[in-house]
C-alpha positions as CSV (number, residue, x, y, z in Angstrom):
1,M,123.9,84.5,207.6
2,A,127.6,84.0,207.0
3,N,129.2,86.9,205.1
4,E,132.3,85.3,203.5
5,P,131.4,83.5,200.2
6,L,133.4,80.4,199.1
7,L,134.7,81.3,195.7
8,K,137.3,78.6,195.1
9,L,138.1,75.2,196.5
10,D,141.0,72.9,196.3
11,L,141.3,69.8,198.3
12,P,145.0,68.8,198.8
13,G,145.5,65.1,197.7
14,V,142.1,65.0,196.0
15,T,142.0,65.2,192.2
16,K,139.9,68.0,190.8
17,L,138.3,67.0,187.5
18,K,136.6,70.2,186.6
19,S,135.9,73.8,187.8
20,G,132.6,75.0,186.3
21,K,130.8,78.4,186.7
22,V,129.6,77.3,190.1
23,R,130.7,73.7,190.8
24,E,134.0,72.0,191.6
25,V,134.1,68.3,190.6
26,F,136.5,66.0,192.4
27,D,137.5,62.4,191.5
28,L,137.3,59.9,194.3
29,G,138.1,56.9,192.2
30,D,134.8,55.0,192.1
31,R,132.7,58.1,192.6
32,L,132.6,61.9,192.3
33,L,132.4,64.7,194.8
34,L,130.4,67.7,193.6
35,V,130.9,70.9,195.6
36,A,128.7,74.0,195.0
37,T,130.7,77.2,195.6
38,D,129.1,80.6,196.1
39,R,130.2,81.9,192.7
40,V,127.6,83.6,190.6
41,S,127.6,84.1,186.8
42,A,125.6,86.3,184.5
43,F,125.8,86.8,180.8
44,D,128.2,83.8,180.8
45,C,130.7,85.7,183.0
46,V,131.6,84.8,186.6
47,M,131.4,87.7,188.9
48,P,134.6,88.5,191.1
49,N,132.5,88.3,194.3
50,G,129.9,85.7,195.1
51,I,126.6,85.3,197.0
52,P,127.2,83.9,200.6
53,R,125.7,80.5,201.2
54,K,124.4,80.2,197.6
55,G,126.2,76.9,197.2
56,E,124.7,75.6,200.4
57,I,121.2,76.6,199.2
58,L,121.7,74.9,195.8
59,T,122.9,71.7,197.4
60,K,120.2,71.6,200.1
61,L,117.5,72.2,197.5
62,S,118.9,69.5,195.2
63,H,118.8,67.1,198.1
64,F,115.2,68.0,198.9
65,W,114.1,67.4,195.3
66,L,116.0,64.2,195.0
67,D,114.2,63.0,198.1
68,Q,110.9,64.0,196.6
69,T,111.4,62.5,193.1
70,E,113.4,59.3,193.7
71,A,110.2,57.3,193.4
72,L,109.8,58.8,189.9
73,V,113.3,58.4,188.6
74,P,116.6,56.9,190.0
75,N,119.4,59.5,190.6
76,H,123.1,59.8,191.0
77,R,123.2,60.5,194.7
78,L,125.2,58.0,196.9
79,A,124.8,59.7,200.3
80,R,121.8,61.7,201.6
81,A,122.1,65.1,203.3
82,G,123.6,64.9,206.7
83,E,125.3,61.5,206.3
84,P,129.0,61.5,207.3
85,L,131.7,62.2,204.8
86,P,134.1,59.3,203.8
87,S,137.2,59.3,205.9
88,E,139.5,60.8,203.2
89,L,137.2,63.9,203.1
90,R,136.8,64.5,206.8
91,P,139.8,66.8,207.1
92,F,137.9,69.1,204.8
93,S,134.5,68.9,206.5
94,L,134.3,72.6,207.3
95,Q,134.6,73.6,203.6
96,L,132.3,70.7,202.4
97,E,129.6,70.8,205.0
98,H,126.1,71.5,203.4
99,R,127.5,72.2,200.0
100,S,128.8,68.8,198.7
101,M,127.2,65.7,197.3
102,L,128.8,62.3,196.7
103,V,127.5,60.9,193.4
104,K,127.8,58.0,191.0
105,K,130.2,58.3,188.0
106,A,127.5,58.4,185.3
107,R,128.1,59.2,181.7
108,P,126.2,62.5,181.1
109,L,124.0,62.6,178.1
110,P,125.2,65.4,175.7
111,I,121.8,67.3,175.8
112,E,120.1,69.5,178.3
113,C,116.5,68.5,179.1
114,V,114.5,71.7,179.4
115,V,110.8,71.8,180.3
116,R,108.8,74.9,179.9
117,G,105.4,75.6,181.5
118,Y,105.3,79.3,180.7
119,L,106.5,81.5,177.8
120,A,109.7,83.3,178.9
121,G,113.3,83.9,177.9
122,S,114.4,82.4,174.7
123,G,111.1,80.7,174.3
124,W,109.2,84.0,174.3
125,K,111.7,85.4,171.7
126,E,111.2,82.4,169.4
127,Y,107.4,82.4,169.8
128,R,107.3,86.1,168.6
129,E,109.3,85.2,165.5
130,R,107.8,81.8,164.6
131,Q,104.8,81.0,167.0
132,S,106.8,77.9,168.1
133,V,109.5,77.0,170.7
134,C,112.1,74.4,169.6
135,G,109.9,73.3,166.7
136,V,106.8,72.8,169.0
137,A,104.0,74.8,167.5
138,L,102.0,76.9,169.9
139,P,98.5,78.6,169.7
140,P,98.4,82.2,168.6
141,G,97.7,85.1,171.0
142,L,100.0,84.1,173.8
143,R,101.8,86.9,175.7
144,E,105.1,87.1,177.6
145,S,104.9,84.9,180.7
146,S,101.6,83.2,179.5
147,E,101.1,79.7,180.9
148,L,101.3,77.2,178.1
149,P,98.3,74.9,177.3
150,E,100.5,72.1,178.6
151,P,104.2,71.9,179.5
152,I,106.6,71.3,176.6
153,F,110.0,69.5,176.3
154,T,112.5,71.7,174.6
155,P,116.0,70.1,174.6
156,A,119.2,72.1,174.1
157,T,122.8,71.3,173.3
158,K,125.4,71.6,176.0
159,A,127.9,74.5,175.5
160,E,131.3,74.3,177.3
161,S,131.3,78.1,177.0
162,G,128.6,80.6,176.0
163,H,124.9,79.8,175.7
164,D,123.3,76.4,175.2
165,E,121.5,76.2,171.9
166,N,117.8,75.1,171.7
167,I,117.2,72.1,169.4
168,S,114.2,70.2,168.2
169,M,113.1,66.8,169.5
170,A,114.2,65.4,166.2
171,M,117.7,66.7,166.6
172,A,117.8,65.4,170.1
173,A,116.9,62.0,168.8
174,E,119.7,62.2,166.3
175,I,122.2,63.0,169.0
176,I,121.3,60.4,171.6
177,G,119.0,58.0,169.8
178,A,115.2,58.1,169.4
179,G,114.5,55.7,172.3
180,L,116.7,57.5,174.8
181,A,115.3,60.9,173.6
182,E,111.7,59.7,174.3
183,Q,112.7,58.3,177.7
184,V,114.2,61.7,178.9
185,R,111.3,63.6,177.4
186,A,108.8,61.6,179.3
187,L,110.8,61.6,182.5
188,S,111.5,65.4,182.3
189,L,107.7,66.2,181.8
190,R,106.8,63.8,184.7
191,I,109.3,65.4,187.2
192,Y,108.3,68.9,186.1
193,A,104.6,68.2,186.6
194,F,105.3,66.8,190.1
195,A,107.6,69.7,191.1
196,R,105.2,72.3,189.5
197,D,102.3,71.1,191.7
198,H,104.4,71.0,194.9
199,A,105.8,74.5,194.2
200,R,102.3,76.0,193.5
201,R,101.2,74.9,196.9
202,C,104.2,76.8,198.3
203,G,103.4,80.0,196.4
204,I,106.0,79.5,193.6
205,L,105.5,79.1,189.9
206,I,108.1,77.1,188.1
207,A,108.1,78.7,184.7
208,D,110.8,76.4,183.3
209,T,113.6,74.2,184.5
210,K,116.6,72.2,183.2
211,F,117.3,68.6,184.0
212,E,120.4,66.5,183.2
213,F,120.5,62.8,182.8
214,G,123.3,60.2,182.5
215,L,123.8,56.6,182.1
216,W,125.1,54.5,184.9
217,G,125.8,51.2,183.2
218,D,122.6,50.7,181.2
219,Q,120.5,52.6,183.7
220,L,119.2,56.1,182.9
221,I,119.5,58.3,186.0
222,L,119.0,62.0,187.0
223,I,122.2,63.8,187.6
224,D,123.5,67.3,188.6
225,E,121.5,69.9,190.4
226,V,117.7,69.6,190.4
227,L,115.1,72.4,190.5
228,T,117.2,75.1,192.0
229,P,117.1,78.9,191.3
230,D,120.2,78.4,189.1
231,S,118.6,75.7,186.9
232,S,115.0,77.0,187.0
233,R,112.9,80.1,186.6
234,F,110.9,80.5,189.9
235,W,108.2,83.2,190.1
236,P,106.2,84.3,193.1
237,A,102.7,83.2,192.4
238,D,101.0,86.1,194.1
239,Q,102.8,88.6,191.8
240,Y,102.2,86.7,188.6
241,E,100.7,88.8,185.8
242,P,100.9,87.7,182.1
243,G,102.0,90.2,179.5
244,R,105.3,91.3,181.2
245,S,108.4,89.8,182.7
246,Q,108.0,88.5,186.2
247,P,110.0,89.0,189.4
248,S,111.9,85.9,190.2
249,F,113.8,84.0,192.9
250,D,117.2,83.9,191.2
251,K,119.9,86.2,189.8
252,Q,117.5,88.9,188.7
253,F,119.1,91.6,191.0
254,V,122.5,90.7,189.6
255,R,121.3,90.9,185.9
256,D,119.4,94.2,186.5
257,Y,122.4,95.8,188.1
258,L,124.7,94.7,185.3
259,E,122.2,95.9,182.7
260,S,122.4,99.4,184.2
261,L,126.2,99.6,183.7
262,D,128.3,100.6,180.7
263,W,129.8,97.0,180.5
264,N,130.2,95.0,177.3
265,K,129.3,91.7,179.0
266,T,132.8,90.2,178.5
267,P,135.4,89.4,181.2
268,P,136.5,90.8,183.4
269,A,133.1,91.2,185.1
270,P,132.4,94.1,187.6
271,R,132.2,93.6,191.3
272,L,128.7,93.4,192.7
273,P,127.7,96.0,195.3
274,D,126.8,94.8,198.8
275,D,123.1,95.6,198.4
276,V,122.8,93.5,195.2
277,V,124.6,90.6,196.9
278,A,122.3,90.9,200.0
279,K,119.1,91.0,197.9
280,T,120.2,88.1,195.8
281,Q,121.0,86.0,198.8
282,T,117.7,86.8,200.4
283,K,115.8,85.6,197.3
284,Y,117.7,82.3,197.1
285,A,117.0,81.7,200.8
286,E,113.3,82.6,200.4
287,A,113.0,80.1,197.6
288,Y,114.6,77.4,199.7
289,T,112.3,78.2,202.7
290,R,109.1,78.3,200.7
291,L,109.8,75.1,198.9
292,T,111.1,73.0,201.8
293,G,109.1,74.5,204.6
294,K,112.3,74.9,206.6
295,P,114.4,77.9,207.5
296,L,117.9,77.9,206.1
């Protein structure tokens, strides 16, 4: 695997709209260019060094899932993986190859659409306090990482910085309207169920995942990354054991390392050791290979 991560990207002559924790967003006039860098964040801080090929893995996995789910829901993609770049971007093909996506200029909905199939993270914390998650009452006696009786939709607000905040379905309806809230709830649960079943056949449990939707004209479409290790909690099925936290295919090695430090979780973030970078890269690549059946 390549050893030099792409941490920052500017395209001379192309307007950059936004630089997020991972993605660079460029304005091409009638469409957008999304580029996934190799940056990695934890505890809302971006690390000074990244994970080589991470952006490539995120982009390829998103392409894979968009191929799989386009019969369920329309999406923002304008070009499939491997299609040639538009002429104005060809001078940058080396930087953009495998990590970029041309998409429609949709208006993003101001909520995150989270689906949980298992009790983990903030959901487990809330369950212990109130026996519910985002206002959804759950049966007693569940343990950490328990599979829920059925997947639940737990929306969240979008935070420009810091953590997203879990909200109830009623609050989501207030923000985007009851009809649209019900649409994204039904679509999110449908996509999750499809992906969960596929992943199980590949030896992966999707504990939870986050979708984003936008409006393109009057049409509701799926946008942003889809079912990646950055937007989902992937667990190896053969190591699953309720009652404890689970090993996962994401930034677990990064978080575990940072938790071992005397660091107050505010910038500047510490540099990651080579072994933490290598282990994290291996996990991302393994998730891609298991889910797609293809080597990276």
